[in-house]
C-alpha positions in Angstrom: -44.6 34.5 87.5 -41.6 32.2 87.4 -38.3 33.6 86.5 -36.8 32.8 83.1 -35.2 29.4 83.1 -36.9 28.4 86.3 -39.5 25.8 86.7 -43.2 26.9 86.5 -45.1 24.1 87.7 -44.2 21.0 85.7 -42.5 22.9 82.8 -39.6 25.2 82.2 -40.1 28.6 80.7 -37.5 29.9 78.2 -37.1 33.2 76.5 -38.2 33.0 72.9 -34.9 34.5 71.8 -33.1 31.6 73.4 -35.4 28.9 72.0 -33.5 26.3 69.8 -36.4 25.9 67.4 -36.7 29.7 67.0 -33.0 29.8 65.9 -33.4 27.0 63.4 -36.5 28.8 61.9 -34.5 32.0 61.6 -31.7 30.3 59.8 -34.1 28.7 57.4 -35.7 32.0 56.6 -32.4 33.6 55.8 -31.5 30.7 53.6 -34.8 30.9 51.8 -34.4 34.6 51.2 -30.9 34.0 49.7 -32.0 31.0 47.6 -32.7 32.9 44.3 -29.2 34.5 44.5 -27.6 31.1 45.1 -29.5 29.6 42.2 -28.5 32.4 39.9 -24.8 32.1 40.9 -24.8 28.3 40.3 -26.5 28.8 36.9 -23.9 31.3 35.9 -21.1 28.9 36.9 -22.7 26.0 35.1 -23.3 28.0 31.9 -19.7 29.2 31.9 -18.5 25.6 32.3 -20.6 24.4 29.3 -19.5 27.4 27.2 -15.8 26.6 27.9 -16.2 22.9 27.1 -14.8 22.1 23.5 -17.5 21.2 21.0 -17.2 17.9 19.0 -19.7 18.3 16.1 -20.6 15.2 14.3 -18.9 14.8 10.9 -21.2 15.5 7.9 -22.5 12.4 6.2 -20.6 11.1 3.1 -22.6 12.0 0.0 -21.2 10.0 -3.0 -22.7 12.5 -5.5 -20.5 15.2 -4.0 -17.4 13.2 -4.8 -17.9 12.3 -8.5 -14.6 11.3 -10.1 -13.1 13.3 -12.9 -12.7 12.4 -16.6 -9.7 10.0 -16.6 -9.5 9.8 -20.4 -11.5 10.2 -23.6 -10.5 8.4 -26.8 -12.1 9.4 -30.1 -9.7 7.5 -32.4 -7.7 9.2 -35.1 -8.2 8.2 -38.7 -5.2 7.6 -40.9 -6.5 8.6 -44.3 -4.4 6.3 -46.5 -7.3 3.8 -46.5 -10.8 4.0 -45.1 -10.5 0.6 -43.4 -7.4 -1.1 -41.9 -6.2 -3.0 -38.8 -6.1 -0.5 -35.8 -2.6 0.5 -34.6 -1.2 2.8 -32.0 -1.2 5.6 -34.6 -5.0 5.6 -34.4 -5.0 6.5 -30.7 -5.6 10.2 -30.4 -4.4 10.6 -26.8 -0.6 10.7 -26.5 -0.9 9.3 -22.9 -2.7 6.1 -23.9 -1.2 2.8 -25.1 -3.3 0.5 -27.3 -3.5 -3.1 -26.2 -5.1 -5.9 -28.4 -5.9 -9.4 -27.2 -7.2 -12.7 -28.7 -6.0 -15.4 -31.0 -6.8 -13.5 -34.2 -3.7 -11.7 -35.6 -4.0 -8.2 -37.1 -3.8 -8.5 -40.8 -5.0 -7.9 -44.4 -5.6 -10.3 -47.2 -7.2 -12.0 -45.5 -8.6 -9.2 -43.4 -8.4 -10.1 -39.7 -8.4 -8.5 -36.2 -9.7 -5.3 -34.8 -10.0 -2.5 -37.4 -10.3 1.3 -37.5 -12.8 2.6 -40.1 -14.0 5.9 -41.5 -16.1 5.6 -44.6 -17.2 8.2 -47.2 -20.8 7.1 -46.8 -22.9 7.8 -44.7 -21.9 11.4 -44.6 -21.7 11.6 -40.8 -19.8 8.4 -40.5 -17.4 8.7 -37.5 -14.0 7.2 -37.0 -14.7 4.0 -35.2 -13.4 0.6 -34.0 -14.8 -2.4 -35.7 -14.7 -6.1 -34.6 -16.1 -7.6 -37.8 -12.7 -9.1 -39.0 -12.1 -10.9 -35.7 -12.1 -14.6 -36.6 -12.1 -15.5 -32.9 -13.2 -13.3 -29.9 -11.1 -10.1 -29.7 -10.6 -7.5 -27.0 -9.2 -3.9 -27.0 -7.9 -2.1 -24.0 -6.2 1.2 -23.3 -3.5 1.9 -20.7 -2.5 5.3 -19.3 1.3 5.6 -19.3 1.5 7.5 -16.1 -1.4 6.4 -13.9 -3.6 3.6 -12.8 -7.2 4.5 -12.4 -9.4 4.2 -9.3 -12.8 2.9 -10.5 -14.5 2.8 -7.1 -17.4 5.0 -5.9 -19.3 6.6 -8.8 -16.6 5.9 -11.5 -18.3 5.2 -14.8 -17.9 4.6 -18.6 -19.7 6.7 -21.3 -19.4 5.6 -24.9 -21.0 5.7 -28.3 -21.5 2.3 -29.8 -23.4 0.3 -32.3 -23.8 -3.5 -32.4 -25.3 -5.8 -35.0 -26.4 -9.5 -34.9 -26.3 -10.9 -31.4 -23.2 -9.0 -30.4 -23.2 -7.5 -26.9 -20.4 -5.1 -26.0 -19.0 -5.5 -22.5 -16.4 -3.6 -20.3 -13.1 -5.3 -19.4 -10.5 -4.3 -16.8 -7.1 -5.4 -15.9 -6.3 -5.0 -12.2 -2.9 -4.0 -10.9 -2.1 -7.6 -9.9 -2.7 -8.8 -13.5 -6.2 -10.2 -13.0 -8.6 -9.7 -16.0 -12.3 -9.3 -15.5 -15.3 -8.9 -17.9 -18.5 -7.2 -16.8 -22.1 -8.3 -17.0 -23.1 -4.8 -18.4 -23.8 -5.3 -22.1 -24.7 -2.9 -24.9 -27.0 -4.8 -27.3 -27.8 -4.3 -31.0 -29.2 -1.0 -32.3 -30.3 0.5 -35.6 -28.1 3.6 -35.1 -25.3 4.8 -32.9 -26.3 5.1 -29.3 -24.7 7.0 -26.4 -24.9 5.3 -23.0 -23.2 5.3 -19.7 -23.0 3.0 -16.6 -21.4 3.0 -13.2 -18.8 0.4 -12.3 -20.6 0.0 -8.9 -23.5 -1.6 -10.8 -21.4 -4.1 -12.7 -20.8 -7.8 -11.7 -17.6 -9.4 -12.9 -16.4 -12.8 -14.3 -12.8 -13.8 -14.6 -11.5 -13.4 -18.1 -8.9 -15.4 -19.9 -7.4 -12.6 -22.0 -5.4 -14.9 -24.3 -8.6 -16.5 -25.7 -11.0 -13.7 -24.6 -13.4 -16.1 -22.9 -14.7 -16.4 -19.3 -12.7 -18.7 -17.1 -12.1 -20.4 -13.7 -15.8 -21.1 -12.7 -19.3 -20.0 -13.0 -19.2 -17.8 -9.8 -19.1 -14.1 -9.9 -15.8 -12.5 -8.9 -16.4 -11.5 -5.3 -15.7 -7.8 -4.4 -12.8 -7.3 -6.9 -10.6 -4.4 -5.9 -11.1 -1.7 -8.5 -9.1 0.9 -6.7 -6.0 0.4 -8.9 -6.9 -0.6 -12.5 -4.2 -0.9 -15.1 -6.2 -1.2 -18.3 -9.8 -0.5 -19.4 -11.4 -1.7 -22.6 -14.1 -3.8 -24.2 -15.0 -7.1 -25.9 -18.2 -8.8 -27.1 -16.8 -12.3 -26.4 -17.7 -13.4 -29.9 -16.1 -13.9 -33.3 -17.0 -11.2 -35.9 -18.3 -11.6 -39.4 -16.5 -14.9 -40.0 -18.9 -16.1 -42.7 -18.6 -12.8 -44.6 -14.8 -12.7 -44.6 -14.8 -10.1 -41.8 -16.9 -7.4 -43.4 -20.6 -6.4 -43.6 -23.2 -5.9 -41.0 -24.2 -9.5 -40.1 -22.5 -9.3 -36.6 -20.0 -7.0 -35.0 -19.4 -4.4 -32.4 -18.4 -0.7 -33.1 -17.1 1.9 -30.8 -17.1 5.6 -31.9 -15.6 7.1 -28.7 -15.0 6.0 -25.1 -14.8 8.1 -21.8 -13.7 6.7 -18.5 -14.4 8.6 -15.3 -12.1 7.7 -12.4 -9.4 9.0 -10.1 -5.8 8.9 -11.3 -3.4 6.8 -9.1 0.2 7.5 -10.0 2.2 4.4 -11.1 5.2 3.3 -9.1 8.5 3.9 -10.8 9.5 0.9 -12.7 6.0 -0.6 -12.7 5.7 -3.5 -15.2 4.1 -2.7 -18.6 
């Protein structure tokens, strides 16, 4: 038998303990036995790293219905009992924060009766105090201006009102923007047999430019493109028509009537010294 490490014929005999392949196999076995422990350690380190990483949750989606604007103003009109019918004045505005604005070529007057009037009659028994456009010999408009705030009419801002029209009169909203631009909306309240309470969102309204001196649409036939309603100075209404001219301003042949008006929007404080 050949000695260890000495040739044995054409080959060399080595002790198994000294064999290179035997050492590699032993090392692999040790590593394999330790593999579960190494995996567990690495998993713990990784989990700790993820746990320490700051989270950046996605912002919640914007839901317009969760941001409905508050009531900006409600105007019910205040009757001055000296006479059941007369040209409307600032005295007929019930809210102390609102200023009355009247527009159009027709002057407020009596004998002859002209302009926008405030009325409360004895009959019918439930007759409200209301604004009446019958004596307008030319198209008229009425608007209200808050003394302390503009109003943001974006988002779900809206108008609620109680109205009654006769003839072919169609009552429409009007707004004056902070830069002085006047607009009249395509939303229209048509004739009805009795008083009707309705509401609409400004987001659903398309707008034309309005010549406030004559209370007619102006510029061109195109719609006003994306008007900025985030800072509105005055809010009101018009039907773009003369009243009961043929009936000397009275009767039911053709006019618009507004019992009360609510505007929902966000107040925007006026700058000191803002023009009136």
